[in-house]
N, C-alpha and C positions, 0 to 999 in steps of 0.2 A: 557155464551154468546150464544144466539140462532141465527143461520145464515141459510139462504136459500141455497139449494144445488147449485143454479145458481150463487149465490154470491161467493161460495167457488171456483167454476170452474174459475170464472173471476178474482178473487183476491187471489189466493192460497198463494202466497208469503206473502201478507199482514197478512193473518190469521195465518200463521206459526209463524210469529213474535209475534202475540198477545197471543200465547200459553204460553208465559212467565208469563202472568198475570192470565189467567183462561182457563178452558176447553171450548171446542166449541161443541155445539149440532147442528147437521145439520138436517134441516127439508125439506120435499118434500110434496107439496100440503097441507101444514099446519101441517103435522104430523112429529114427530121426527123419523129419520131413522138411524142415526149414531151419534157417539160421538168421537171427537178427543181430546186426552189427551196428555200432555207433557210427553215425554219419560224421565224416571228417569235415572240417570247417568249410572247405570249398568243393566237396564232392557234389557232382551235378545230379540233381533230382529231376531236372526238366530242361528244356531248351531255354537258354538265356541269351540276352543281347550281346553283340560284339563288345560293346563298352563294358558291360558287366563282366564279361569273360576276361577282358583286359585287367580289370580290378582283381579278379580271381588269380590270374597268372602272376600278379605281383604280390599276392598274399595280403592284399588290402580289402577292406569292406567298402562298399558303396554307402555313403551317408544318406540319410533321408533327404537332405536338401539336394544332393547330387541325383538321387532317384527322381525327385519331382522335376528337376530341370531336364533330365534325360527323357522322361515321359512327355514333357511339353514339346519336345522336338521330334517325337516318334509318332508314327501312325499306328503302331501296334499297341496291344494292351498288355500290361504287365502287373504282376503282384510283387510285393516286396516284403520278405520275411527274414528276420534276423540278419539284415544287412545285405541280402542277396535278392537280385531281380529274377523273376520267372516269367517267361513269355506265356501268355494264355493262348493255347492252340485251339483252332476252330473245332467245335464239338461235332460228333457224328450224329446221324439221324436218330438212332435209338436213344442216345443220350438226351437229345432234345425232346423226344417223345415223352420220356420219363419226367423231365423237368416240366414240360407242359402239363402233363397229367397232375403232377404235384401242385402246380400253381392253381389249376382249375379247382382242385379239391380244397386247397387252403383258402382260396378267394371266396368260395361259397361258404366255408365254415366261419371265416372272420368277417363276413359281410355284416355291417351294422355295429361292429365292435371297434373299440379304440385301436387295438393292435391290427396291423395290416401286413400282408405278405408282399414281397417285391422280388422281381426277377433280375438276374444279371443281364447286362452290365449295371452294377450298382456298387460303387466304390465305398468301402468302409475303412476308416483308419482306426486301428486298435493299438493299445499300448500294453506291453508287458510291464514296463516301468517308464519313468520319465526319459530315460536314455535309449529305450528300445521301442521305436515307433514302427508299426507295420501297416501295410496297405494291402487289402485283399478284395476280391470280387466273388463272393460265394454264389453258387448257382441259384439259391433262394435264401431268403431271410425274412424274419418277422420282427418288426420293430413296434415297440409300445410307447416310444417317447418321440413322436414326430415333431414335437416342439424344439428338439435339439437339431437345429440347422443354422447355417451361417447366412450371411447377406446374399450369397449366390445360390441359395436354396439347396446347398449340399449338406447331407446328413452328417452330424457330428457326434451322435450318441453311440450306444452299444446295443446291438440287437439282442432280443431275448432268445431267439432261436435261429440257428444257422443250419443250412442243409447243403451238403455237397453230394452230387451224383458222380460216382467214380467213373473214370475213363482210363484207357490204357496209359495215357501220358501223365495223368494226375494222381494215380493211385498212391504212390509213395508219399507225395506231398500232402494229400488229404488225410492219410492214415497216421502220419507221423508229425510233420512240421505244423500242419494246421490244427491237428488235435491238441498239440502242446500250446499253440498260440491261443486258441479259443478257451482252453482251460485256464490260462493265466490272464486273460483279458476280460474276465467277468461275464462271459457268455453263460447263460443259464443252461442251455440244452443244445446239443449238436447231433444231427442225424447224418449218418453216412449211408447212402443208398447205392447198392451194388446190383446193377441189372445183369451182370454176368452170372452171378450166383443166385439172383432173384431173392435177395435178402436185404435187410436194413439193420444197422446198429445204432442204438440210441445211447448217447452219453449224457449224463447229468453232472454238472460241476458245482462244487462248493469249496470255498476256502482254497482256491487254486489247486484243486485236486479232483480226481474223478470220484464222485459220490456214489454213482451207480452206473451200470452198463447193462443193456438188454439187447438180445439178438432176436430178430423177427424173421421168419421165413415161411414159405409155402402159403398156407391158408390163414396165417396169423393176421392180427389187426395191430397196426403200429399205433400205440397209444402214448400220447405225450404225458409227461409227469408234471409239467408246469402249466399246461392249459387243460383245465378240467373238461372232460368229455370230447377232447380232440382225439379222434381215433380214425385212422385211415386203413382200409383193407389193402393188403399188398397186391391182391389181384387187380385192384383199380389203379394202383400206382404203376404196375408193369403192363397194363392192358395195351 
């Protein structure tokens, strides 16, 4: 399938679903510039633990219970998506600067409100369905249901807004696997912030699909669609 780059931007969720049938070649100004292929079950999108790699080599998935036990014995941090463990690599300085800027801006805006922003490490358990449990640690998130916590003060709800700041090691994971997870786990809004391109992509979800997508760049103001009047200047985010 051959698709224009503008069509990919405007209908990303639609084309992700079509990957089940065939690969997608992206064109710009009539010339092919990229190719999107379906991820094979155990294709590596990031560094994974030796134990998880062993499961992969045998063609088996790591269960949620096995993942929990593995993390209990490990000093490293991992995320768990669709039965696969991904090691969280230490971020670089620019990545942390952008995360810090976002948190300061969000903290000031949400001050005095019920919803509050939080920084990673902040573990969130999300379900695509009863048999597909996932564990992620977004760079930032906003929760509006703080009452949803267990006896150990661990959050058990679903964030309203999730933000991932892209890095070289997480780009594919954030733009594909996590996009699909957040879409199916009842997240309302997902921001992908790209400091390499100095842009941000806003996804809004409804009925397990992408309801809208907006791209912000240069002098734009990143405006949320679920929090009225929440608008952040990109120049402040990337300052």
